[in-house]
C-alpha positions in Angstrom: 0.1 0.0 -0.1 1.5 3.3 -1.0 2.2 5.9 1.6 0.1 9.1 1.2 2.5 12.2 1.6 2.7 15.8 0.3 5.4 17.1 -2.2 5.7 20.9 -2.9 6.8 22.1 -6.3 8.4 25.7 -6.8 8.6 26.5 -10.3 10.9 29.7 -10.1 12.8 28.5 -13.3 9.6 27.7 -15.4 8.2 30.4 -17.9 4.9 31.9 -18.6 3.7 33.7 -21.7 0.0 33.4 -22.6 -2.0 34.8 -19.6 -5.6 33.9 -18.9 -7.5 35.2 -16.0 -9.7 33.5 -13.6 -12.7 35.4 -12.0 -13.6 35.5 -8.2 -16.5 33.0 -8.8 -14.1 30.5 -10.1 -12.2 30.7 -6.8 -15.4 30.2 -4.9 -16.6 27.2 -6.7 -13.2 25.4 -6.6 -12.7 25.9 -3.0 -16.4 25.0 -2.2 -16.0 21.7 -4.2 -12.6 20.9 -2.6 -13.8 21.5 0.9 -16.1 18.6 0.7 -13.9 16.2 -1.0 -10.7 16.2 1.4 -10.3 14.9 4.9 -6.8 16.2 5.7 -6.5 19.7 6.5 -10.0 20.6 6.3 -9.9 23.4 8.8 -7.2 25.2 6.9 -8.5 24.8 3.7 -11.5 26.2 4.9 -9.7 29.2 6.1 -7.9 29.5 2.8 -11.4 29.7 1.1 -12.3 32.6 3.3 -9.1 34.6 2.8 -9.2 34.4 -0.9 -13.0 35.3 -0.9 -11.9 38.5 1.3 -9.4 39.4 -1.5 -6.2 38.5 0.3 -3.2 37.0 -1.7 -0.5 34.9 -1.3 3.0 36.3 -0.5 4.9 32.9 0.0 4.6 29.1 -0.4 7.5 27.4 1.5 8.3 23.7 1.8 8.1 22.1 5.3 8.3 18.7 6.5 5.5 16.5 5.1 3.9 19.4 3.1 3.9 23.0 2.5 3.2 26.5 4.3 1.1 29.2 2.5 1.5 32.7 3.9 -1.0 35.4 3.0 -0.3 39.3 2.7 -1.5 40.1 6.2 1.2 37.8 7.6 -1.0 34.7 8.4 0.2 31.5 7.4 -1.4 28.0 7.1 0.2 24.5 6.9 -1.1 21.8 4.6 0.3 18.4 5.6 -0.2 14.9 5.2 0.2 13.3 8.7 3.3 11.7 10.0 4.3 10.0 6.5 4.7 13.2 4.8 7.8 13.9 2.8 9.8 16.9 1.8 9.1 19.0 -1.1 10.4 18.2 -4.8 12.2 21.1 -6.6 11.6 21.2 -10.4 13.2 23.6 -12.3 14.9 24.1 -15.9 18.7 24.2 -16.4 19.4 27.8 -17.8 22.0 26.5 -20.5 20.3 23.1 -21.7 16.8 24.0 -21.0 16.4 20.3 -19.7 14.1 19.8 -16.7 15.9 19.4 -13.5 14.1 17.4 -10.7 15.8 17.4 -7.2 19.1 18.3 -8.9 19.1 15.6 -11.6 18.8 16.1 -15.4 15.9 14.3 -16.7 17.3 14.5 -20.4 14.0 15.9 -21.4 14.3 19.5 -22.9 11.4 22.1 -22.0 12.0 24.2 -25.1 11.5 23.6 -28.7 14.3 23.7 -31.6 15.1 26.8 -33.3 12.3 28.5 -35.2 12.4 31.0 -38.0 12.7 33.9 -35.5 11.3 33.0 -32.2 9.1 35.8 -30.9 8.5 36.8 -27.5 10.1 34.0 -25.6 8.9 33.2 -22.0 10.8 34.2 -19.4 12.8 31.1 -19.0 11.3 30.7 -15.7 7.8 29.0 -15.6 7.8 26.5 -18.5 5.8 28.9 -20.3 6.8 29.0 -24.1 7.5 25.7 -25.4 8.1 25.4 -29.0 9.9 28.5 -29.2 12.5 30.4 -31.2 16.2 30.0 -30.3 16.6 33.6 -29.2 16.0 34.6 -25.5 18.6 34.3 -23.2 16.7 32.1 -20.6 14.1 32.5 -23.5 13.6 36.1 -22.6 13.4 37.8 -26.0 13.5 35.8 -29.0 13.5 37.8 -32.5 10.4 37.9 -34.7 9.0 34.7 -36.0 6.4 32.0 -35.5 5.2 32.3 -31.9 5.6 29.1 -29.7 3.1 27.0 -28.0 2.1 27.7 -24.5 4.3 26.5 -21.6 3.2 23.1 -19.9 3.7 22.7 -16.2 4.8 19.3 -14.7 2.0 17.1 -13.8 1.4 13.9 -11.9 0.4 10.9 -13.7 -2.4 8.5 -12.8 0.0 6.2 -11.3 1.8 8.7 -9.2 4.9 9.7 -11.4 5.8 13.1 -12.5 5.4 13.9 -16.0 7.1 16.8 -17.8 6.5 18.4 -21.2 8.8 17.4 -23.9 8.9 20.4 -26.0 10.7 18.4 -29.1 8.2 15.7 -29.1 5.2 17.9 -28.2 3.9 15.7 -25.7 4.2 14.9 -21.9 6.9 12.3 -20.9 6.6 10.3 -17.7 9.7 10.4 -15.5 11.3 7.9 -13.3 10.5 10.2 -10.2 7.6 9.1 -8.1 5.2 11.8 -6.8 3.0 9.9 -4.6 1.3 13.0 -3.6 -2.3 14.0 -3.2 -1.6 17.5 -2.7 0.9 20.0 -4.3 1.4 23.5 -5.4 2.4 24.9 -8.9 2.0 28.1 -10.9 -1.1 28.6 -13.2 0.6 28.1 -16.4 -1.9 30.4 -18.2 -1.8 33.2 -15.5 1.7 34.2 -13.8 -0.5 36.1 -11.0 -2.0 32.7 -9.6 -0.8 30.0 -7.4 -2.7 26.6 -8.1 -3.5 24.2 -5.1 -4.0 20.8 -6.6 -5.7 18.1 -4.5 -6.5 14.5 -5.7 -10.1 13.7 -5.2 -10.2 10.3 -3.7 -13.5 9.2 -5.0 -13.0 10.3 -8.8 -9.3 10.0 -8.9 -9.3 13.2 -10.7 -7.2 16.4 -9.7 -9.3 19.3 -8.2 -7.5 22.7 -8.7 -7.9 25.8 -6.4 -6.7 29.2 -7.6 -5.0 31.5 -5.2 -3.7 35.1 -6.2 -0.2 35.6 -5.4 0.0 39.3 -6.2 -1.6 42.5 -4.4 -4.4 43.9 -6.5 -3.8 47.1 -8.6 -6.8 49.2 -8.5 -5.8 52.3 -11.0 -3.1 53.6 -13.2 -2.4 57.0 -14.7 0.3 57.9 -16.9 2.4 61.1 -16.0 4.5 63.2 -18.4 7.8 64.6 -17.9 11.0 65.5 -19.8 14.7 64.7 -19.2 14.0 62.2 -16.7 11.7 64.2 -14.5 8.1 63.4 -13.5 5.5 66.1 -14.1 2.8 65.3 -11.7 0.4 67.9 -13.0 0.8 66.6 -16.6 -2.2 65.3 -18.6 -0.4 63.4 -21.2 2.7 61.1 -21.5 4.8 61.1 -24.7 7.5 58.6 -25.9 9.4 58.1 -29.1 10.5 54.7 -30.3 13.3 54.6 -33.1 13.5 52.1 -35.7 15.5 51.1 -38.9 16.3 48.6 -41.5 19.7 47.1 -42.3 20.7 48.4 -45.7 24.4 46.8 -45.9 24.4 44.2 -48.9 26.2 41.6 -46.4 24.1 42.7 -43.5 25.8 43.5 -40.1 27.1 41.3 -37.1 27.0 42.4 -33.8 27.5 40.9 -30.5 27.5 37.4 -31.7 24.4 37.8 -33.9 23.9 38.5 -37.7 21.5 40.8 -39.1 20.8 40.2 -42.9 20.1 42.9 -45.2 16.5 44.1 -44.8 16.3 43.0 -41.2 14.0 45.3 -39.2 15.8 46.9 -36.1 14.0 48.9 -33.2 15.7 50.6 -30.5 15.8 49.2 -26.8 13.0 51.5 -25.9 11.5 54.8 -24.3 10.4 55.4 -21.0 6.9 56.9 -19.6 6.1 57.2 -16.1 2.8 56.1 -14.3 1.2 56.5 -11.0 -0.1 53.0 -9.7 -2.6 52.6 -6.9 -2.7 51.5 -4.2 0.7 53.1 -3.5 1.6 50.7 -0.8 2.1 47.9 -3.2 5.8 46.4 -3.3 7.6 46.7 -6.9 7.6 42.8 -7.4 4.0 42.8 -7.1 3.6 45.6 -9.7 6.2 43.8 -11.8 4.2 40.5 -11.6 1.5 42.2 -14.0 1.7 42.3 -17.7 0.8 45.8 -18.7 0.2 47.0 -22.2 -0.7 50.0 -24.1 -4.1 49.6 -26.0 -5.9 52.0 -28.2 -9.8 52.5 -27.8 -10.4 49.6 -30.3 -8.4 47.3 -28.5 -5.3 47.3 -30.8 -1.8 47.0 -29.1 1.2 48.5 -31.2 3.5 48.9 -28.2 4.1 46.8 -24.9 5.7 47.7 -21.7 9.3 45.8 -21.6 10.2 46.7 -18.0 8.8 48.0 -15.0 10.9 49.9 -12.4 10.5 52.0 -9.4 11.0 55.7 -10.0 13.7 57.3 -7.9 14.9 61.0 -7.2 17.1 63.0 -5.0 14.5 65.5 -4.1 10.8 65.0 -3.4 8.6 65.4 -6.4 6.6 68.1 -5.0 9.1 70.7 -5.6 21.8 63.1 -0.7 20.7 60.0 -1.9 18.2 58.8 -4.4 15.2 57.3 -3.2 11.9 55.8 -4.4 9.0 57.9 -5.1 5.9 56.4 -3.5 3.5 55.0 -6.3 5.4 56.3 -9.2 6.9 53.8 -11.7 9.3 53.9 -14.8 7.7 51.9 -17.7 10.1 51.1 -20.7 8.3 50.8 -24.1 9.0 48.7 -27.1 7.2 47.6 -30.2 4.6 44.8 -30.1 5.2 41.6 -32.1 4.6 41.9 -35.8 4.3 45.6 -35.8 5.2 47.5 -39.0 6.2 50.8 -37.8 5.9 52.5 -41.2 2.1 51.9 -41.0 1.5 53.4 -37.5 -0.4 56.5 -37.1 1.5 58.7 -34.8 -1.4 60.4 -33.6 -3.2 57.6 -31.8 -3.7 57.8 -28.0 -3.2 54.8 -25.8 -4.2 53.7 -22.5 -2.6 51.8 -19.9 -4.1 48.2 -19.5 -3.8 45.2 -17.5 -5.8 42.5 -15.5 -5.5 41.6 -12.2 -5.5 37.9 -10.8 -9.3 38.2 -10.1 -10.1 38.8 -13.6 -10.6 42.7 -13.3 -9.5 44.8 -16.3 -7.8 48.1 -15.3 -7.5 50.9 -17.7 -6.3 54.3 -17.4 -7.2 57.4 -19.5 -6.2 57.7 -23.1 -3.1 59.9 -22.3 -0.3 58.1 -23.8 1.1 59.2 -27.2 3.7 57.2 -28.8 5.7 58.2 -31.6 7.7 55.8 -34.1 10.5 57.4 -36.0 12.9 55.8 -38.6 16.0 57.6 -37.2 19.6 56.7 -36.3 21.0 57.9 -33.1 24.4 58.0 -31.9 26.0 57.6 -28.4 27.8 60.6 -26.9 31.0 60.1 -24.9 30.5 60.5 -21.3 32.8 61.6 -18.4 32.1 60.5 -15.0 33.6 61.0 -11.7 33.0 57.9 -9.5 34.2 56.5 -6.2 36.6 53.7 -6.0 36.1 50.6 -3.9 32.2 50.7 -5.0 30.5 48.5 -7.7 29.2 50.7 -10.4 26.4 49.8 -12.9 27.6 50.9 -16.4 24.3 51.4 -17.8 23.5 53.7 -15.2 26.6 55.8 -16.0 26.2 55.9 -19.7 22.2 56.9 -19.0 19.1 56.9 -21.1 20.8 57.3 -24.5 21.2 53.5 -24.4 17.6 53.4 -25.3 18.2 54.8 -28.6 20.3 52.0 -29.8 19.6 48.1 -30.6 22.5 46.7 -28.7 25.7 47.5 -27.1 28.6 45.8 -25.5 31.3 47.1 -22.9 34.9 46.4 -23.0 38.1 47.7 -21.1 41.8 47.5 -21.8 43.1 44.8 -19.5 46.3 46.4 -18.7 44.6 49.8 -17.9 42.3 48.0 -15.7 45.1 46.3 -13.9 46.9 49.5 -13.0 43.9 50.4 -10.8 42.9 47.0 -9.8 39.6 47.3 -11.7 37.3 44.3 -11.9 35.2 44.5 -15.0 32.0 42.1 -15.2 30.8 42.1 -18.8 27.7 40.0 -18.0 26.5 42.2 -15.3 27.8 45.4 -16.8 29.6 46.5 -13.8 32.9 47.6 -12.7 34.9 48.2 -9.2 38.3 49.6 -8.9 40.3 49.1 -5.7 42.8 52.0 -6.6 41.9 55.6 -7.6 42.8 56.4 -11.1 41.4 56.6 -14.5 39.9 54.1 -17.0 38.1 54.3 -20.3 35.2 51.9 -20.9 34.4 51.2 -24.7 31.0 51.1 -25.7 30.4 49.2 -29.0 27.1 49.6 -30.1 24.6 48.8 -33.1 22.3 51.5 -34.2 18.7 51.2 -35.9 20.3 52.0 -39.3 22.3 48.6 -38.9 25.7 50.3 -38.2 28.1 49.7 -35.4 30.0 52.5 -33.8 32.1 53.1 -30.6 31.7 55.5 -27.8 33.8 55.9 -24.6 32.7 56.1 -21.0 35.8 58.0 -19.2 35.9 57.0 -15.7 38.0 58.8 -13.0 37.9 56.8 -9.9 38.4 59.1 -7.0 38.8 58.3 -3.4 35.9 57.6 -1.3 36.4 58.2 2.4 36.6 54.7 4.2 34.4 54.3 7.4 36.1 55.5 10.5 34.7 54.4 14.0 34.7 56.5 17.1 32.7 55.5 20.1 29.9 57.8 21.4 30.5 60.3 23.8 28.7 61.6 27.0 29.6 64.8 28.9 27.8 65.4 32.3 27.6 69.1 32.5 30.0 70.2 35.1 32.0 73.8 35.5 34.9 72.1 36.9 35.5 69.0 34.3 35.1 70.5 30.7 36.9 67.6 28.8 35.9 64.2 27.6 37.6 61.7 25.1 36.3 58.9 23.1 38.2 56.0 21.7 39.0 56.0 18.0 38.5 52.3 17.2 39.7 52.8 13.5 41.8 53.8 11.6 44.6 52.3 13.7 47.3 54.5 15.3 49.8 53.4 12.8 47.6 54.8 10.0 46.8 58.0 11.5 50.6 58.7 12.1 51.5 57.7 8.6 48.8 59.1 6.6 46.6 61.8 8.8 47.7 65.3 9.2 44.6 66.7 11.1 40.9 66.2 11.6 38.0 68.4 10.3 34.9 68.4 12.2 31.1 69.3 11.9 28.6 69.4 14.6 25.0 69.5 14.5 21.9 68.9 16.9 20.9 65.3 16.3 17.4 66.3 15.5 18.6 69.3 13.3 16.3 72.1 14.8 15.4 71.8 18.3 13.2 73.6 20.9 15.1 74.6 24.1 13.2 76.7 26.9 10.3 77.3 24.8 12.3 78.8 21.9 11.7 77.0 18.6 14.0 76.2 15.6 17.2 76.5 17.1 20.4 75.5 15.0 23.7 74.4 16.6 26.0 77.6 17.1 28.8 76.4 19.1 29.7 75.0 22.4 31.8 71.9 21.6 35.6 71.8 20.2 36.9 68.5 18.9 40.4 67.6 18.4 42.7 64.8 17.6 44.8 63.7 20.6 47.7 61.3 20.8 48.3 59.2 23.9 51.2 57.2 25.3 51.0 53.8 26.7 49.9 55.3 30.2 47.3 57.3 28.4 49.0 60.6 28.8 48.7 63.3 26.3 51.7 63.2 23.7 52.6 64.6 20.4 50.9 62.5 17.7 54.4 61.3 16.5 54.9 59.5 19.7 51.4 58.3 20.2 50.5 54.8 20.6 46.6 55.4 20.6 44.4 58.1 19.4 41.2 59.6 20.8 39.0 62.5 20.0 39.2 65.1 22.7 36.1 67.3 23.2 36.2 70.6 25.2 32.8 72.1 26.3 31.8 75.5 27.0 29.2 75.4 29.7 28.0 79.0 28.8 27.1 78.1 25.0 26.6 74.5 24.6 22.9 73.1 24.4 21.8 70.2 26.6 20.6 68.2 23.7 21.9 65.1 21.6 24.4 66.2 19.2 25.8 64.5 16.0 29.6 64.8 15.2 31.0 64.3 11.9 34.7 63.8 11.7 37.0 63.7 8.5 40.7 62.5 8.8 42.7 64.6 6.3 45.2 63.0 4.1 48.8 64.5 4.7 49.6 63.6 1.0 46.6 64.1 -1.2 47.0 63.3 -5.0 45.8 65.9 -7.5 42.4 65.2 -9.1 41.7 62.2 -7.2 39.5 63.5 -4.4 41.7 61.6 -1.7 41.9 64.9 0.6 39.5 62.9 3.1 40.8 59.4 3.8 38.4 58.3 6.7 35.0 59.6 7.8 32.3 58.9 10.5 29.7 60.2 12.7 29.2 59.8 16.4 27.0 60.9 19.1 27.7 63.5 21.8 25.3 63.5 24.7 25.3 66.6 26.9 23.9 65.1 30.0 22.5 67.9 32.3 21.7 66.7 35.7 19.9 69.3 37.5 20.5 68.0 41.2 24.2 68.6 40.2 23.8 72.1 39.2 21.4 73.7 41.4 18.5 72.9 43.7 15.7 75.2 45.1 15.5 74.6 48.8 12.0 76.1 50.0 11.3 77.2 53.6 8.8 74.6 54.6 7.0 77.1 56.7 5.7 79.0 53.8 4.6 76.0 51.7 1.9 73.4 51.6 2.8 71.2 48.5 3.1 73.8 45.7 0.9 76.6 47.5 3.0 79.3 49.1 2.0 82.0 51.5 3.9 85.4 51.9 2.9 88.3 54.2 4.7 91.2 52.9 5.4 94.7 54.1 3.0 97.6 53.6 4.0 100.7 51.8 2.3 103.8 53.4 3.0 106.0 50.4 0.7 104.0 48.0 -0.9 101.6 50.1 0.6 98.5 48.2 2.1 95.4 49.8 5.7 94.4 49.0 7.5 91.1 49.5 10.9 89.5 48.4 10.5 86.1 46.8 13.6 85.0 48.0 12.4 84.9 51.5 10.5 81.7 50.5 13.8 79.8 50.2 16.1 78.5 52.9 18.0 81.5 54.4 21.4 81.8 53.1 21.0 79.0 50.6 20.7 81.1 47.3 24.4 82.9 47.0 24.6 86.3 45.4 26.3 84.7 42.6 23.3 82.2 42.0 20.9 85.1 42.1 22.5 86.5 39.0 21.3 83.4 37.1 17.9 83.3 38.4 14.7 85.2 36.8 11.2 85.4 38.0 7.9 85.3 35.9 4.1 85.2 36.7 1.0 84.3 35.3 -1.1 87.4 35.2 -4.9 86.6 35.6 -7.4 88.3 33.5 -11.2 88.6 32.8 -13.3 89.4 29.8 -15.0 92.5 29.5 -17.1 92.0 26.2 -14.7 90.7 23.7 -11.7 92.2 25.5 -9.3 90.6 28.0 -8.6 93.0 30.8 -5.5 91.6 32.9 -4.6 92.4 36.5 -2.0 94.5 37.9 1.6 93.0 37.5 3.2 91.8 40.7 6.8 91.6 39.2 8.6 94.6 37.5 9.9 94.3 34.1 13.3 93.6 35.6 12.8 89.8 35.5 16.1 89.6 37.7 14.2 91.4 40.6 12.7 89.1 43.2 10.5 92.2 44.6 6.7 91.9 44.1 4.2 94.6 44.6 0.6 93.7 45.4 -2.6 95.5 45.5 -4.6 95.4 48.8 -7.4 92.9 49.3 -10.3 95.0 47.9 -8.7 95.5 44.5 -9.0 92.5 41.8 -5.8 90.6 41.4 -4.4 91.7 44.8 -3.9 90.1 48.3 -5.8 87.0 49.0 -5.8 85.9 45.3 -3.3 83.2 44.4 -0.9 83.8 41.5 1.3 81.4 39.6 4.9 82.0 40.1 7.8 80.6 38.1 11.5 81.0 39.5 14.0 79.9 36.9 17.7 79.1 37.3 19.8 79.2 34.1 22.9 77.1 34.7 25.9 79.2 33.7 23.6 81.9 32.3 23.3 79.9 29.4 19.9 80.2 27.4 20.5 76.6 25.8 20.9 74.7 29.0 17.4 73.6 30.3 16.4 76.0 32.9 15.9 74.6 36.5 12.6 75.9 37.8 10.4 76.0 40.9 6.8 76.5 40.1 4.1 77.4 42.9 1.1 79.4 43.4 1.5 82.4 45.7 -1.1 84.1 47.9 0.0 87.3 49.7 -2.0 87.5 53.0 -2.3 90.0 55.9 -0.2 89.4 59.1 -2.8 91.2 61.2 -5.8 89.3 59.8 -3.9 85.8 60.0 -3.2 86.6 63.4 -5.3 86.6 66.7 -7.7 89.3 68.0 -9.7 88.4 70.8 -11.6 90.0 73.9 -10.2 88.6 77.1 -12.0 90.7 79.7 -13.7 89.0 82.7 -16.8 91.4 81.9 -18.1 92.2 78.8 -18.7 88.9 77.3 -22.0 87.4 76.2 -22.1 85.3 79.4 -21.1 88.1 81.7 -22.0 91.4 79.8 -20.9 94.9 81.3 -23.7 96.5 83.1 -24.4 100.3 82.8 -27.3 102.4 84.1 -27.6 106.2 84.6 -25.0 106.5 87.4 -22.6 103.8 86.2 -20.4 103.4 83.1 -17.7 100.8 82.1 -14.2 101.3 80.7 -13.2 99.2 77.8 -9.6 98.8 78.0 -7.0 98.1 75.0 -5.1 95.5 77.1 -8.2 93.4 77.5 -7.7 92.4 73.9 -5.4 89.7 72.9 -3.6 91.0 69.6 -0.9 88.9 68.0 0.1 88.7 64.4 0.6 85.8 62.1 3.9 85.3 63.6 2.5 85.0 67.0 4.1 88.4 68.1 1.8 90.9 70.2 1.0 94.2 68.8 -0.8 97.5 69.9 -3.7 99.2 68.2 -1.2 101.9 67.1 0.9 99.3 65.1 1.7 100.9 61.7 0.2 97.9 60.0 -3.1 98.9 61.0 -5.2 101.3 59.2 -7.9 102.1 62.0 -9.5 100.4 65.1 -13.3 101.4 65.1 -15.9 100.9 67.7 -19.2 100.5 66.3 -22.7 100.3 68.0 -23.6 97.1 66.4 -27.4 96.7 66.8 -30.4 99.1 67.4 -30.5 98.6 71.3 -27.0 99.7 71.3 -27.8 102.7 69.3 -30.9 103.6 71.3 -29.4 103.1 74.7 -25.6 103.5 74.9 -22.8 106.1 73.9 -19.1 105.9 73.6 -16.5 108.3 74.8 -14.6 107.8 71.2 -15.4 105.7 68.1 -11.4 105.5 67.3 -9.6 103.2 69.7 -6.3 104.5 68.6 -7.4 108.1 69.8 -8.7 106.8 73.1 -7.5 108.5 76.4 -5.4 105.9 78.2 -6.2 103.2 75.9 -9.8 103.0 77.3 -13.2 103.8 75.9 -15.9 104.7 78.0 -19.3 102.9 77.6 -22.2 104.8 79.3 -26.0 104.8 79.4 -27.3 107.3 76.9 -29.8 109.9 78.5 -33.2 109.1 77.3 -36.8 109.5 78.2 -37.6 106.2 77.1 -38.3 103.9 80.1 -36.8 100.5 80.2 -39.0 97.7 81.1 -36.8 94.8 80.3 -33.0 95.5 80.5 -31.6 94.8 76.9 -28.2 93.3 76.2 -26.3 95.5 73.5 -23.5 94.7 71.1 -20.4 96.9 70.7 -18.0 95.7 67.8 -14.4 96.6 67.7 -13.2 96.5 64.1 -9.6 96.5 63.1 -9.0 97.4 59.5 -5.3 96.6 58.4 -3.2 98.0 55.6 -3.8 94.7 53.4 -7.4 95.8 53.3 -8.7 92.8 55.6 -11.0 93.4 58.6 -11.0 91.7 61.9 -14.0 92.2 64.4 -14.5 91.3 68.1 -17.8 91.9 69.9 -18.3 93.3 73.7 -21.7 92.7 75.2 -23.2 95.5 77.4 -26.5 95.1 79.4 -28.3 98.4 80.0 -30.0 98.5 83.5 -33.1 100.5 84.4 
């Protein structure tokens, strides 16, 4: 009994040519049928069905033990296996030279390609077994010459008895191999649609292979051609234009070039002309775009031109008007003549649209905004002079440029002796060159024009020195007035090289973030504060002359008064002590490293508050009263521990306030400022309590210390809400006499009065210090008959306690004809009004007898 196991096939070397598209319903039907016919992997296949229906696509099919893993574009993957007896995957490919089928590294002797036709047109891509009976041309079957079209490529298949069968292109039929498949699940590429993977499952009942199609590329949703000139893209353009050159070989004996013969009368076309296109969605990978077959079609469905290559568009600057980078969603499309087109019969006024189909069978078309002109013209290449870096691999096509699109074919060659002088390696096949030494070299460009003639052009290269990568360790300086120097080790170049080849260094320093914001000031650029120098050290780490050094470091000197407390990036260039003229070798080594300026505030300055004045971040100040203008003054330094802030530190401290405002109509009206315009002054001036924004209204105050007076150091701040209060109001004012209280009131009648004495009042300020009614912090001490009975029956010797003789006020019964039936208790208030504008009241009780 045969074991059942999975073999996975990757046909990376097989070719595709004819493209047929499958609609969404085909996927649904295939997978619905499949799900009812297979027992193994039922859950995984059901999930595959849902993913395909949702429009997901396959990004990878990988061989695993006993089966394969399918990964979708969102990163989710599903393993399809056949139990413990499963086997590893089988790899089937085509030998690039013999074109024979190769199975697990062994040559089957069966050729996948047909013998030479008259002029095989449009070879497959030599990759997916696509074009079978094909013309000979086509390195990997890529591009034949014009002639009879070969048959569609045939993918390998499994015979009914379980062996691999491959297409024999010469015999025109499938041939069974000796390689046993013994598989009931495998994966291959759809031979008719390069955008589709096919999951093949053997129906155990019918013994027929069921096929399920799975898209393997992201979906293109729209395309738009873009104009431009000289390689530049015009995003606002409405039409793209291209010109394709062609000609006919006129020489009697034809022409030979690059190993090929072109007889008289042979039609020749240039390599192509480029247009640009915007393709959506813009987040597609280039390889997904390149999976599509994009053509140019007129409104009647005729195709005279096709897209030969698709590349990402790059530029140094953003297209919205260093190093070249990809422009998002913009692609370069190179055109060529379609098969069988006669350029002389073309109407150059025809408008074309970009067209393609996706794996779901949807046709996508742009506006008819592409115009292509065919010209029977011969163009010659110009010599090119280029200065390039040595020790870097250069693509010769990029150096010669777009003019190569105007010729039919070309090759490169170099003089071996000249190349040897600069240790240059020339790769003819890959069209690259690299030189290990600085110097000059001419690359000869032999080319064939559309007129069937051969010429030569020169690519004159000057290989200049490209600074090698140095390495310097990153550096940290903890801000300190006493220690201003830091060194970083130079890992490379070595001390020997520095002594032999380096004369000095050049440095550039910038903020790592470019422009920064410091202390609320935006867009600050580096202006100084760090000086770098090359320093030699002896074996004990002491500084010595460079010639005597065994080690080198980069020494940084920091200026605390100007350096910024932000990360810096330093560029260091090691200067050649013997540069060669014209070779750009002045800088031998170059690198960047990070310099961190670490400002540790607690090591520079700390605001130490006087705890008695603070509750969390709420502060209380009492202040002094100015008798001239009745305002309260206070020195903010009193809020801090006495003697802690030195006179030198005070020079670096500034004060700021948040002034309250209120709206009057549409206008903001601000209260009076407490601080003066001199931000260095700690003195505040506060209006009394009865003025808006004055005493007893809290105000946010910020005290800032600028280390070293440097505006680019982060200021050290202390923020609090300050309320200015009255020393008198916040103190104690209480009547302490034995009589005159509510429980034991004074008694007065027609013959007896009572003395109210100042000493019988307890009067202490906020600090607990006693004061008298005549204290200069007091504005007035007033006595007031506080109720109607007092007004009716009592009289006072004075209503101003500060003017009372011998500090006493005589309270007596007022002469009255009104008889007293019930002796009333009257209230006499003593009111202190302080210069902060607050009032403090105490009440004395007096009983009026009959």
